[in-house]
C-alpha positions in Angstrom: 124.0 156.6 59.7 122.9 160.3 59.8 125.1 162.4 62.0 123.9 165.7 63.5 125.9 168.8 64.2 126.3 167.6 67.8 127.9 164.4 66.6 130.4 166.3 64.4 131.2 168.5 67.4 131.9 165.4 69.6 134.2 164.0 67.0 136.1 167.3 66.6 136.5 167.5 70.4 137.8 164.0 70.5 140.4 164.8 67.8 141.5 167.9 69.6 141.7 166.0 73.0 144.1 163.4 71.7 146.2 166.0 70.0 146.4 168.0 73.2 147.4 164.9 75.2 150.3 164.4 72.9 151.3 168.0 73.2 150.9 167.8 77.0 153.0 164.6 77.1 156.0 166.4 75.7 156.7 167.8 79.2 157.6 164.3 80.2 160.1 163.8 77.4 163.6 164.9 78.1 165.7 162.2 76.4 165.5 159.1 74.2 164.5 156.8 77.0 161.6 159.1 77.9 160.5 159.2 74.2 160.6 155.4 73.5 160.4 153.8 77.0 158.4 156.4 79.1 161.5 156.9 81.2 160.6 153.5 82.8 158.1 155.5 85.0 154.8 154.5 83.4 152.3 153.4 86.2 151.5 149.7 85.9 147.8 150.2 85.6 148.2 152.7 82.7 150.6 150.3 81.0 148.0 147.5 81.4 145.2 149.6 79.9 147.4 150.7 77.0 148.4 147.0 76.4 144.7 146.1 76.4 143.8 149.0 74.0 146.7 148.2 71.7 145.4 144.7 71.1 142.2 146.0 69.5 141.3 147.6 66.3 138.2 148.4 64.4 138.3 144.8 63.2 137.1 143.7 66.7 133.9 145.7 66.2 133.4 144.7 62.5 135.6 141.8 61.4 134.5 139.6 64.4 130.9 140.6 63.8 130.2 137.9 61.2 131.4 135.1 63.5 129.6 136.6 66.5 126.3 137.0 64.5 126.4 133.6 62.8 127.9 131.5 65.5 127.2 133.2 68.8 129.2 132.8 72.0 132.1 131.0 70.4 133.6 134.3 69.2 134.4 135.1 72.8 136.1 131.7 73.2 138.1 132.4 70.0 139.2 136.0 70.8 139.2 136.5 74.6 140.3 133.2 76.0 143.5 132.8 74.0 144.7 136.3 74.9 143.7 135.7 78.6 145.8 132.5 78.6 148.7 134.3 76.8 148.8 137.1 79.3 148.6 134.8 82.4 151.6 132.9 81.0 153.3 136.2 80.1 152.8 137.5 83.7 154.9 134.7 85.0 157.4 134.4 82.1 158.1 137.5 80.0 156.6 140.6 81.5 159.1 140.8 84.4 162.0 139.8 82.1 161.3 142.8 79.8 161.7 145.1 82.7 165.0 143.4 83.8 166.5 143.7 80.3 166.5 147.5 80.7 166.1 148.1 76.9 164.7 151.0 74.8 163.7 148.7 71.9 162.5 145.1 71.8 165.3 143.9 69.6 168.1 145.7 71.3 169.1 142.9 73.6 169.5 140.4 70.7 173.0 141.7 70.0 174.1 140.8 73.5 172.2 137.6 73.5 173.3 136.5 70.0 175.2 139.0 67.8 175.0 142.2 65.8 173.8 140.3 62.6 170.9 138.9 64.5 169.9 142.2 65.8 170.1 143.8 62.4 168.2 141.0 60.5 165.3 141.2 63.0 165.2 145.0 63.0 165.2 145.4 59.2 162.8 142.5 58.5 160.4 143.7 61.2 160.3 147.3 60.0 160.4 146.4 56.3 156.9 145.0 56.2 155.2 146.2 59.4 154.1 149.6 58.1 152.1 147.8 55.4 150.1 146.1 58.2 149.6 149.5 59.7 148.3 150.9 56.4 145.7 148.2 56.2 144.6 148.8 59.8 144.2 152.4 59.0 142.3 151.5 55.7 140.0 149.2 57.6 139.2 151.9 60.2 138.5 154.4 57.4 136.1 152.1 55.6 134.0 151.8 58.7 134.0 155.5 59.4 133.3 156.2 55.7 130.2 153.9 55.9 128.8 155.3 59.1 129.5 159.0 58.4 129.7 159.5 54.7 133.1 161.2 55.0 135.3 160.4 51.9 137.6 157.5 52.4 140.7 159.4 51.5 139.8 162.3 53.9 139.3 159.8 56.8 142.6 158.1 56.1 144.6 161.3 55.9 142.8 162.9 58.9 143.1 160.0 61.2 146.7 159.4 60.2 147.8 163.0 60.7 146.1 163.2 64.2 148.1 160.1 65.2 151.4 161.5 63.9 150.8 164.8 65.7 150.2 163.5 69.2 153.0 160.9 68.8 155.5 163.4 67.4 155.6 165.5 70.6 155.0 163.0 73.4 156.4 159.7 72.2 155.4 156.7 74.3 153.9 158.9 77.0 151.6 160.4 74.4 150.6 156.9 73.4 149.9 155.9 77.0 147.9 159.0 77.8 145.8 158.8 74.6 145.2 155.1 75.0 143.8 155.8 78.5 141.6 158.5 77.1 140.5 156.2 74.2 139.7 153.5 76.8 137.4 155.9 78.6 135.7 156.8 75.3 135.1 153.1 74.4 134.0 152.3 78.0 131.5 155.2 78.0 129.9 153.9 74.8 129.7 150.4 76.2 128.3 151.6 79.5 125.4 153.3 77.7 124.8 150.7 74.9 125.1 147.3 76.6 122.5 147.9 79.4 120.1 149.3 76.8 120.5 146.3 74.6 120.2 143.7 77.4 117.0 145.5 78.6 115.6 145.4 75.1 116.1 141.6 74.8 114.9 140.8 78.3 118.3 140.1 79.9 121.2 137.7 79.5 119.2 134.5 79.9 116.5 135.6 77.6 119.0 136.6 74.9 120.4 133.0 74.6 116.9 131.4 74.8 115.8 133.6 71.9 118.8 132.9 69.6 119.1 129.9 67.3 120.2 126.6 68.8 123.9 126.3 69.4 124.6 130.0 69.6 125.1 129.7 73.4 127.9 127.1 73.0 131.5 127.9 73.7 132.6 126.2 70.5 131.3 125.9 67.0 132.1 124.2 63.7 133.6 127.4 62.4 136.7 127.1 64.5 138.4 123.7 64.9 140.5 122.6 67.9 143.6 122.5 65.7 143.0 126.0 64.5 142.6 127.2 68.1 145.8 125.5 69.2 147.8 127.1 66.5 146.1 130.4 67.1 146.9 130.2 70.8 150.6 129.8 70.1 150.5 132.8 67.7 148.7 134.9 70.4 151.2 133.9 73.1 154.1 135.1 71.0 152.4 138.3 69.7 150.9 139.6 72.9 154.0 139.0 75.0 156.4 141.0 72.8 156.4 139.5 69.3 154.4 142.5 68.5 157.0 145.1 69.5 154.6 147.8 70.7 153.2 145.4 73.3 156.7 144.6 74.6 157.1 148.4 75.2 154.1 148.3 77.7 156.2 146.1 79.9 159.7 147.5 79.8 158.3 151.1 80.2 157.5 150.0 83.8 160.1 150.4 86.5 159.6 147.2 88.6 159.3 143.6 87.5 156.5 143.0 90.0 154.6 145.9 88.6 155.0 144.5 85.1 153.5 141.2 86.3 150.5 143.1 87.8 150.1 144.9 84.5 150.0 141.6 82.6 147.4 140.2 85.0 145.2 143.3 84.7 145.5 143.2 80.9 144.5 139.6 81.0 141.4 140.4 83.0 140.4 143.2 80.6 140.8 141.0 77.6 138.6 138.3 79.2 135.8 140.6 80.3 135.6 143.7 78.0 135.0 141.8 74.7 131.6 140.9 76.1 130.7 144.6 75.8 131.5 144.5 72.1 129.8 141.2 71.4 126.5 141.6 73.3 125.2 144.2 70.8 126.2 141.9 67.9 124.6 138.8 69.5 121.4 140.8 70.1 121.3 142.3 66.6 118.8 139.9 65.0 116.5 140.4 68.0 116.5 144.2 68.1 117.1 145.0 64.4 116.0 141.9 62.6 117.9 139.7 60.1 120.9 141.5 58.7 122.1 140.9 55.1 125.7 141.8 56.0 126.6 140.7 59.5 129.7 143.0 59.5 127.3 145.9 60.0 125.6 144.3 63.1 127.4 146.4 65.8 127.0 149.6 63.8 123.2 149.1 63.2 122.5 148.3 66.8 124.5 151.3 68.0 122.7 153.5 65.6 119.3 152.2 66.7 119.8 152.9 70.4 122.2 155.8 70.6 120.5 158.0 68.0 117.3 158.0 70.1 118.9 159.0 73.4 120.8 162.2 72.9 122.5 164.2 70.2 126.3 163.6 70.2 126.1 159.9 71.2 126.6 158.7 67.7 129.6 161.0 67.5 130.9 159.4 70.6 130.4 156.0 69.0 132.3 157.0 65.9 135.1 158.3 68.2 135.2 154.9 69.9 135.7 153.3 66.5 138.5 155.8 65.8 140.0 155.0 69.3 140.1 151.2 68.7 142.4 151.4 65.7 144.3 154.6 66.6 145.6 152.8 69.7 147.0 150.0 67.6 148.5 152.3 65.1 150.2 154.7 67.6 151.6 151.7 69.5 153.3 150.2 66.4 154.5 153.5 65.0 156.3 154.4 68.2 157.9 150.9 68.4 159.0 151.0 64.8 160.5 154.5 65.2 162.3 153.2 68.3 163.8 150.3 66.4 164.9 152.4 63.5 166.5 155.1 65.7 168.2 152.9 68.2 168.9 149.6 66.4 169.6 150.8 62.9 170.6 154.5 62.9 172.5 154.6 66.3 174.0 151.2 66.0 175.0 151.1 62.3 174.6 154.5 60.6 175.9 156.9 63.2 177.2 155.2 66.4 178.6 158.5 67.9 175.2 160.2 67.9 174.3 162.4 70.9 171.1 161.7 72.8 169.7 165.0 71.4 170.4 164.0 67.8 168.8 160.5 68.4 165.7 162.2 69.9 165.4 164.3 66.7 165.9 161.2 64.5 163.2 159.5 66.5 160.7 162.3 65.9 161.6 162.4 62.1 161.3 158.6 61.8 157.8 158.9 63.5 156.7 161.4 60.8 158.2 159.3 57.9 156.7 156.0 59.1 153.4 157.7 59.8 153.3 159.1 56.3 154.2 155.7 54.9 151.3 154.3 56.8 148.9 156.9 55.3 150.4 156.2 51.8 149.9 152.4 52.3 146.3 152.9 53.4 145.6 155.1 50.4 147.0 152.7 47.8 145.2 149.8 49.5 142.0 151.4 48.1 143.3 150.4 44.7 145.4 147.3 45.5 143.4 145.6 48.2 144.2 142.1 46.9 147.9 142.7 46.8 147.9 144.1 50.3 146.0 141.1 51.5 149.0 139.0 50.4 151.4 141.5 52.1 149.5 141.1 55.4 149.8 137.3 55.1 153.5 137.8 54.7 153.7 140.0 57.8 151.9 137.2 59.7 154.4 134.8 58.4 157.3 136.9 59.7 155.8 137.3 63.1 156.4 133.7 64.2 160.1 133.4 63.1 160.9 136.8 64.6 159.1 136.2 67.9 160.5 132.8 68.7 164.2 133.8 69.0 163.1 137.1 70.6 161.1 135.6 73.4 162.6 132.1 73.7 166.1 133.7 73.8 165.1 134.9 77.3 164.3 131.5 78.7 166.4 129.0 76.6 170.1 129.5 77.4 171.7 127.1 75.0 170.6 128.5 71.6 173.2 130.4 69.6 173.0 133.1 66.9 173.1 130.3 64.3 169.9 128.9 65.7 168.3 132.3 65.9 169.0 133.1 62.3 168.2 129.6 61.1 164.9 129.6 63.0 164.1 132.9 61.3 165.1 131.8 57.8 163.7 128.3 57.8 160.4 129.3 59.4 159.9 131.9 56.7 160.9 129.4 53.9 158.4 126.8 55.4 155.6 129.4 55.2 156.3 130.1 51.5 156.7 126.4 50.6 153.6 125.2 52.4 151.2 128.1 51.7 152.0 128.4 48.0 153.0 124.7 47.4 149.8 123.3 48.9 147.7 125.7 47.0 149.4 124.9 43.7 149.1 121.1 44.3 145.4 121.1 45.4 144.0 124.1 43.7 142.5 125.3 47.0 143.5 127.9 49.5 145.9 126.7 52.1 144.4 126.5 55.6 145.8 129.0 58.1 146.3 126.3 60.7 148.4 124.2 58.3 150.9 126.8 57.0 151.2 128.7 60.3 151.4 125.5 62.4 154.1 124.0 60.3 156.0 127.3 60.2 155.9 127.6 64.0 156.9 123.9 64.4 160.0 124.4 62.2 161.0 127.6 63.8 160.7 126.2 67.3 162.4 122.9 66.4 165.4 124.6 64.7 165.9 127.1 67.6 165.8 124.5 70.3 167.8 121.8 68.4 170.5 124.3 67.8 171.2 124.3 71.5 172.2 120.7 71.3 174.2 121.0 68.1 176.0 124.3 68.2 178.5 125.3 71.0 178.8 128.8 72.3 182.3 130.3 72.4 183.8 131.4 75.7 182.9 135.0 74.9 179.4 134.1 73.9 178.9 132.1 77.0 180.0 135.0 79.2 177.5 137.4 77.5 174.6 134.9 77.8 175.4 134.2 81.5 175.4 137.9 82.2 171.9 138.3 80.6 170.5 135.3 82.4 171.9 136.6 85.7 169.9 139.8 85.1 166.8 137.9 84.2 166.7 135.7 87.3 
């Protein structure tokens, strides 16, 4: 992709814009609650757009492209439908409860619901590996931008990482919300230009599917089995309703439970509809570009073909949209990680007598440190991609055991701290035993649906069975009753 001076100017303006929004957001930050929970004053529609943006990354434009190109419409069934279902459920179950908990971090309530040990285990284990996941996201984004612009991989990683740190540092969660909204506008603008052009070129929606190979218009394909979809749906329900900590922030940063429910519904609608704008250019690629050797390049090649012929600067807007997709995910997770370290670890264990002013400073410092660790992780991924692939699998393994006590603890009253910790530990052990044991015995790679499905089954079973085996003490029962009274 050959960028012109106008494209570089657009990219530079975009970087300055998001940095300015972070600087502007600092006016809204007076204390720790403002920095990590938006003062619980974030408009529901802005929280919904931020939740939607935070669920994407550059992977949606490139990683999904192979399935979309090879299998057709089923990629929408695989990606959009499970998240839509998850958010519809979340609107009724978890979104209002996050508001009622009145927390600054997602794991904060675990001490009152279970005990201090549970809160600490979940905080440390979540932080301990999450920044690796962030590094790989940043690396994936940088590979794409490197390919389409010719910028050096290292320069893209450092530049994008530093821009994210800068706007987060000053404005906290407000900066994230404002920049996510701006990034949504950037992505939407590119789609508003590109999708109609592509559909016109192929003769419209109906002509598109009539021209593609047989079976491409089907909602399902041989690539994705029903068992895989079922397991994947459970993972998505847990992740998008708060198992991914940054997405929980989008709900408890809202002031009213009813508004949180509206935010979840709007996010569900966006996840159902907007992926079409990403996939239409990919579905149309073989008709407007021809057969593509590497399907991962389908979206990029279609964008280049149409945008480069319209106006200088549009390719720069496209590159900015790719930036936006992953930066929204990275800023979301960095802010939530900094919140957990500041509130759940530093304030609760290291220095309990900290003033709010000191905690705000610690939150900003931890944002810088975690951001730099993310950049470092992305840089060494260039050399250790295989090793980091394994680390990402381990992060995925921790997501289920962490999410189950975190989310089910709000709706299942009987479980105790023993069940929460046992669910976490045994779920993780199941992952190791099944993933590596099956591979050792068969000499083949363990299917995702097998090791993830069994891990979730064990974690769920242990957590719920504990409610019938363990008994809460009088003090524990009083604490749990108080929480569930708030959650009603």
